[in-house]
SERO-4910 file (N, C-alpha, C, O; in steps of 0.05 Angstrom, whole numbers):
BEGIN
 pado doro    nc1    nc2    nc3   cac1   cac2   cac3    cc1    cc2    cc3    oc1    oc2    oc3
  Met    A   -355   -173    -57   -345   -152    -38   -371   -141    -25   -390   -135    -38
  Pro    A   -370   -140      4   -392   -125     16   -394    -97     10   -375    -84      2
  Met    A   -418    -86     13   -424    -59      7   -403    -40     24   -400    -43     48
  Ile    A   -389    -21      9   -372     -5     25   -376     23     20   -378     31     -3
  Ala    A   -379     38     40   -383     64     37   -365     83     15   -341     78     13
  Gln    A   -376    101      2   -360    111    -19   -334    123     -8   -314    123    -22
  Ala    A   -333    134     16   -307    146     28   -289    120     30   -266    122     21
  Asn    A   -297     98     40   -284     76     42   -271     63     16   -249     53     14
  Lys    A   -288     66     -3   -278     57    -29   -253     75    -40   -234     65    -51
  Val    A   -256     99    -36   -236    118    -42   -210    110    -28   -188    108    -40
  Asp    A   -213    106      0   -192    100     15   -179     74      6   -154     70      5
  Leu    A   -196     57      1   -188     28     -9   -170     28    -35   -149     15    -38
  Lys    A   -183     47    -53   -167     51    -77   -143     62    -72   -123     50    -82
  Ala    A   -139     81    -58   -114     96    -48    -95     75    -38    -72     75    -47
  Lys    A   -104     57    -22    -86     34    -11    -77     17    -33    -54      9    -33
  Leu    A    -94      9    -53    -87     -6    -76    -64     11    -90    -44     -1    -98
  Phe    A    -66     37    -94    -45     48   -110    -20     50    -97      1     51   -109
  Arg    A    -23     51    -68      3     48    -53     17     24    -58     42     23    -57
  Gly    A      2      4    -63     17    -21    -72     32    -21    -95     52    -35    -98
  Phe    A     24     -5   -113     37      1   -140     57     23   -138     72     26   -157
  Ser    A     59     38   -116     76     64   -111    104     57   -105    121     73   -111
  Asp    A    109     37    -96    138     28    -86    152     18   -112    141      2   -126
  Ser    A    178     30   -118    191     22   -142    199     -5   -141    199    -18   -162
  Ser    A    206    -17   -117    213    -45   -117    191    -65   -122    195    -86   -134
  Arg    A    165    -55   -112    143    -75   -118    137    -71   -147    134    -91   -161
  Leu    A    135    -47   -158    130    -44   -186    151    -55   -203    143    -64   -225
  Ser    A    176    -57   -198    196    -72   -212    187   -104   -211    188   -118   -231
  Ile    A    179   -112   -188    172   -140   -187    145   -147   -206    144   -168   -219
  Leu    A    127   -130   -205    100   -133   -217    109   -131   -249     99   -146   -265
  Asn    A    126   -114   -255    134   -111   -283    150   -136   -294    148   -143   -318
  Ala    A    165   -147   -278    178   -173   -286    158   -195   -287    161   -212   -305
  Leu    A    139   -197   -274    120   -218   -273     98   -215   -295     82   -233   -300
  Arg    A     99   -191   -309     82   -187   -331     86   -210   -354     67   -219   -366
  Val    A    112   -218   -357    118   -236   -378    110   -264   -372     96   -277   -388
  Glu    A    118   -273   -348    114   -301   -342    119   -307   -312    132   -291   -299
  Pro    A    108   -331   -302    114   -335   -273    145   -338   -271    160   -346   -289
  Leu    A    154   -329   -246    183   -330   -242    186   -341   -211    169   -341   -193
  Thr    A    211   -351   -208    221   -357   -181    233   -332   -167    239   -312   -180
  Val    A    237   -334   -144    250   -311   -129    276   -307   -143    281   -283   -149
  Asn    A    293   -325   -148    319   -321   -162    314   -309   -189    328   -290   -195
  Asp    A    296   -318   -205    290   -303   -229    286   -274   -227    296   -257   -241
  Ile    A    267   -269   -205    258   -241   -201    281   -223   -195    282   -201   -205
  Val    A    302   -233   -176    324   -219   -170    340   -215   -192    351   -193   -193
  Glu    A    343   -231   -210    361   -229   -231    348   -209   -250    361   -191   -261
  Ala    A    320   -212   -256    306   -190   -272    305   -163   -261    307   -144   -277
  Thr    A    303   -159   -233    300   -131   -224    323   -120   -214    325    -95   -213
  Gly    A    345   -136   -205    369   -128   -196    367   -120   -167    384   -106   -156
  Leu    A    344   -128   -154    339   -125   -127    352   -150   -108    354   -172   -119
  Asn    A    358   -146    -87    367   -170    -71    348   -188    -60    326   -179    -53
  Gln    A    353   -211    -56    337   -234    -50    317   -228    -24    294   -237    -24
  Ser    A    327   -215     -5    312   -210     23    291   -186     10    267   -189     15
  Asn    A    298   -167     -3    279   -148    -12    258   -158    -30    235   -150    -26
  Val    A    264   -174    -49    243   -188    -68    227   -204    -48    203   -199    -48
  Ser    A    236   -222    -32    219   -237    -14    200   -219      2    176   -223     -1
  Asn    A    207   -201     17    193   -183     30    173   -170     14    150   -169     24
  His    A    178   -159     -8    157   -145    -26    136   -167    -37    112   -161    -39
  Leu    A    146   -191    -44    128   -211    -53    107   -218    -32     83   -223    -37
  Ser    A    117   -219     -8     98   -223     13     76   -202     17     53   -207     23
  Cys    A     85   -176     13     64   -153     12     46   -157    -11     22   -156     -8
  Leu    A     59   -162    -35     42   -168    -59     22   -191    -57     -1   -191    -68
  Arg    A     31   -210    -43     14   -236    -40    -10   -230    -20    -33   -238    -23
  Cys    A     -1   -215      0    -23   -208     20    -45   -191     10    -68   -194     18
  Cys    A    -37   -171    -11    -56   -155    -22    -70   -168    -48    -86   -155    -61
  Asp    A    -63   -193    -53    -76   -210    -74    -69   -199   -102    -84   -202   -121
  Leu    A    -47   -187   -104    -36   -179   -131    -18   -198   -144    -13   -198   -168
  Val    A     -6   -216   -125     10   -238   -136      2   -265   -120     -4   -265    -96
  Ile    A      3   -289   -136      1   -312   -125     26   -329   -130     43   -323   -146
  Arg    A     27   -353   -114     52   -368   -118     37   -398   -122     15   -404   -113
  Ser    A     56   -413   -137     49   -444   -140     76   -458   -138     97   -447   -145
  Gln    A     73   -482   -128     94   -500   -127     98   -516   -150     79   -529   -158
  Arg    A    120   -517   -161    125   -534   -183    150   -554   -177    172   -547   -183
  Gly    A    147   -574   -169    169   -592   -162    181   -581   -138    167   -578   -117
  Arg    A    207   -573   -139    220   -561   -115    220   -532   -116    233   -520    -98
  Tyr    A    208   -519   -136    209   -493   -142    182   -479   -136    160   -489   -141
  Val    A    185   -453   -126    161   -437   -119    160   -416   -143    180   -402   -147
  Tyr    A    138   -414   -159    134   -394   -178    115   -372   -172     94   -380   -163
  Tyr    A    118   -345   -176    103   -325   -171     93   -315   -199    106   -316   -220
  Gln    A     68   -305   -196     55   -297   -220     36   -275   -212     29   -273   -188
  Leu    A     27   -257   -232      5   -238   -226    -22   -254   -220    -31   -272   -234
  Ala    A    -34   -244   -196    -57   -259   -188    -80   -257   -208    -98   -274   -208
  Asp    A    -81   -235   -227   -102   -227   -243    -90   -214   -268    -71   -198   -266
  Ala    A   -102   -221   -290    -93   -209   -317    -97   -178   -317    -83   -164   -332
  Arg    A   -115   -168   -302   -121   -141   -299    -98   -124   -289    -96   -100   -295
  Val    A    -80   -138   -273    -56   -122   -261    -40   -115   -283    -31    -92   -284
  Ala    A    -34   -133   -303    -18   -129   -326    -28   -111   -344    -12    -96   -356
  Lys    A    -56   -110   -346    -70    -90   -361    -68    -62   -348    -66    -41   -361
  Phe    A    -70    -63   -325    -67    -38   -308    -39    -27   -312    -36     -3   -314
  Leu    A    -17    -42   -312     12    -35   -318     12    -24   -344     23     -2   -347
  Asp    A      1    -37   -366     -2    -29   -393    -14      1   -395     -3     19   -408
  Leu    A    -34      3   -382    -49     30   -383    -30     50   -373    -27     71   -386
  Ala    A    -18     45   -350     -2     63   -339     21     72   -356     28     95   -357
  Asp    A     33     50   -371     55     56   -390     43     75   -413     56     94   -423
  Glu    A     19     69   -420      7     90   -444      4    117   -432     12    137   -443
  Leu    A     -9    118   -408    -13    146   -397     14    156   -393     17    179   -402
  Leu    A     32    145   -382     59    158   -375     73    167   -402     86    187   -403
  Ala    A     68    151   -424     79    163   -450     70    190   -457     84    205   -471
  Asp    A     43    198   -447     33    224   -453     40    243   -433     40    266   -440
  Val    A     46    237   -407     47    258   -385     70    252   -372     70    258   -348
  Ala    A     91    241   -381    119    236   -368    132    260   -360    143    262   -338
  Lys    A    130    280   -378    146    307   -370    133    319   -345    147    327   -327
  Gly    A    109    321   -344     93    333   -321     98    319   -296    100    331   -275
  Val    A    100    294   -297    104    274   -276    133    278   -263    138    280   -239
  Tyr    A    150    277   -284    179    281   -275    183    308   -265    200    311   -248
  Glu    A    171    327   -273    177    356   -262    159    359   -237    166    376   -221
  Cys    A    138    346   -232    122    353   -210    135    350   -182    146    329   -175
  Thr    A    133    371   -168    147    371   -140    126    363   -119    133    362    -96
  His    A    103    358   -125     85    351   -103     83    320    -96     70    310    -77
  Tyr    A     96    307   -111     99    274   -104    121    270    -85    118    253    -68
  Asp    A    145    284    -86    165    283    -68    167    304    -49    187    318    -48
  Leu    A    146    306    -32    143    330    -12    164    327     10    169    304     18
  Pro    A    177    350     21    192    348     44    174    337     66    150    335     64
  Lys    A    189    328     88    175    318    114    154    337    126    133    331    135
  Glu    A    164    362    124    144    385    139    118    385    126     97    388    138
  Ile    A    119    382     98     93    383     81     77    355     88     53    356     93
  Lys    A     91    333     86     78    308     89     66    307    116     44    296    117
  Asn    A     77    317    137     68    317    164     47    338    171     39    341    194
  Gly    A     39    353    150     18    376    159     29    397    170     14    411    184
  Lys    A     55    404    168     67    428    181     72    453    162     80    475    170
  Cys    A     66    445    137     66    468    115     45    482    113     24    469    110
  Asn    A     42    507    112     20    525    109     18    535     81      1    552     75
  Asn    A     37    525     62     36    536     35     13    522     19      4    534     -1
  His    A      3    500     26    -19    484     12    -44    483     26    -63    471     17
***
């Protein structure tokens, strides 16, 4: 990776975390922790519809979090890097300790007025 200014590294890291922040994408990544899966397998494992899975897989592939491979007439998707699974494992471990605070936190689901910078409370 070419040298990136520190501010850009922070922005890039924030962008990476946005890839993990969508519950559908996170469900897909969790399903792929176990083994490579087809779209139909992912649909069954996550309960998401096929269109939604395909759209999110496209996003995850674009971000290099997921790769695909052709096996005969089937396409299988898997995590692109074992560190993605380790990252998810670490998130599970951390969440075990901070779940109550995260659940009760009101700052993650902010009203639109606050998200758009119209709130003077913060």
